N, C-alpha and C positions, 0 to 999 in steps of 0.2 A: 208478827213472828210466828213461824209454824214449827211444830215439833211432833214427834210420834210418841204416844204412851201406849204400850202394849198393842202396837200396830193400829192404834186409833189416832187419826190426825187431830191435833189440838192447836188452836190459835190463841196466843197470849200477847199482852202488851210488852214492850221492852222493859227490862228491869224486874220481870216476874221470876220468882224462884220456882223450882220444880215442885215444891210442896204446894204452892198456890195453884200451879197448873194442874196438879193431881186433884185438888179440891174442885176445880172446874170440870174435870173430865170423868172422874170415876170415884167410886167408893172403894176404899182399901179394906181388905179383910186379912186378919192374921191367920196363921196356920191352924189355930183352934176355932176359926170361924167367927171371931169377934171383930167388931169394927176397929179399925186401926187408923190413927192419925198422928201427926207430929204433936208431941205433948209440950216439949220445952222450947222449940223454935231456935235453939242455939247449939244443936248437935250433941247434946249430952245423953238424951234418952235413947237414941238409935232407932226410934220407931219409924223413921222416915227413910230407911235404907232403900235404895234403888240401884239398878245397874244402868249406867249411862254409856252408850256406845261400848258396852262390854266391860266397863270398869265400875266398881262399887263406889257409890257416893251417898252423901246425906242430902236428901231433897230440900231440907230447910236451909242448907248452906250453899246450894248450887244454883246459880242463875241460869235461866233458859238461854239456849243458843239456837239460832235458826237452823233447822234440819236435824237436831239431835234426836237420838232414839233412846227412849227410857223404857226400862222393863221394871215392873213392880216386883220386888222380891217377896215371895210368899213363904 
C-alpha cells in the first residue's frame, strides 16, 4: 500500500495506522522544535494530529488507505 506523507512516497503493509507510517517515514517536530510522537495511542493526547486529503485526523486512529495524502501539522 502506498501513500504520501509531506510529498514523500511511503509504502506500508495493509492495516497500518498513519502513526506507524509516520514512524517509518519521518521524524515529527513540534512548533517549539521538540520531537513529537503519539503518546497515548488512543486519540486523547492529540499529539498525532495530521491532515489527510485536506481533513484533520488523528494519525493513531486512522488506518492508511492506498493513495492517501498526509500532511504533518506543525
